[in-house]
C-alpha positions as CSV (number, residue, x, y, z in Angstrom):
1,M,50.8,0.3,4.5
2,A,51.5,3.7,3.2
3,K,52.1,6.4,5.7
4,K,50.0,9.5,5.5
5,T,51.7,12.8,6.0
6,A,49.8,15.5,7.8
7,R,49.5,18.7,5.8
8,T,49.2,21.8,7.9
9,A,47.3,24.5,6.1
10,V,48.3,28.0,7.1
11,A,45.1,29.7,8.0
12,K,44.8,33.3,6.9
13,K,44.4,35.8,9.7
14,L,42.6,39.1,9.6
15,R,43.7,42.0,11.9
16,V,40.6,43.9,13.0
17,T,40.8,47.2,14.8
18,L,37.9,49.1,16.5
19,V,38.0,52.7,15.2
20,R,34.6,54.0,16.4
21,S,32.6,53.6,19.5
22,T,29.6,51.4,19.7
23,I,27.7,54.0,21.6
24,G,24.6,55.1,19.7
25,F,24.4,52.0,17.5
26,N,22.3,48.9,17.8
27,E,22.9,46.6,20.8
28,T,23.4,43.7,18.5
29,Q,26.3,45.6,16.8
30,A,27.9,46.2,20.3
31,K,27.5,42.5,21.0
32,T,29.1,41.6,17.7
33,V,32.1,43.8,18.5
34,E,32.3,42.2,21.9
35,G,32.1,38.8,20.3
36,M,35.1,39.5,18.1
37,G,37.1,40.3,21.3
38,L,37.4,44.0,20.8
39,R,37.3,45.9,24.0
40,R,38.1,49.6,23.3
41,I,38.8,52.0,20.5
42,R,42.1,51.2,18.7
43,H,42.2,47.7,20.2
44,T,43.3,45.2,17.6
45,V,42.7,41.4,17.5
46,E,43.7,38.7,15.0
47,L,40.8,36.6,13.8
48,P,40.8,33.6,11.4
49,D,39.6,34.3,7.9
50,T,36.3,32.3,8.0
51,P,32.9,33.0,6.6
52,A,31.6,33.6,10.1
53,T,34.2,36.2,10.9
54,R,33.6,37.9,7.5
55,G,29.9,38.1,8.4
56,M,30.7,39.7,11.8
57,I,33.0,42.2,10.1
58,H,30.4,43.0,7.5
59,K,27.8,43.7,10.2
60,V,30.0,46.3,11.9
61,R,32.1,47.4,8.9
62,H,31.4,51.1,9.8
63,L,33.0,50.6,13.2
64,V,36.1,48.6,12.4
65,E,39.1,48.6,10.1
66,V,40.4,45.4,8.6
67,Q,43.9,44.4,7.4
68,E,44.6,41.1,5.7
């Protein structure tokens, strides 16, 4: 039997920083920011580069800054 080798794909990460307050915006946008793990202005988190994460970023793109 041939041995299978495990390939570990390096998942891309996105650094997302909250640059504006969620006060005055939709509650769903505040929940999206909270769901990404952002707690306060200038707080940065690393998230996996997935379609779901991209969709969340797109929804609150006016509140966050993204670095690849």
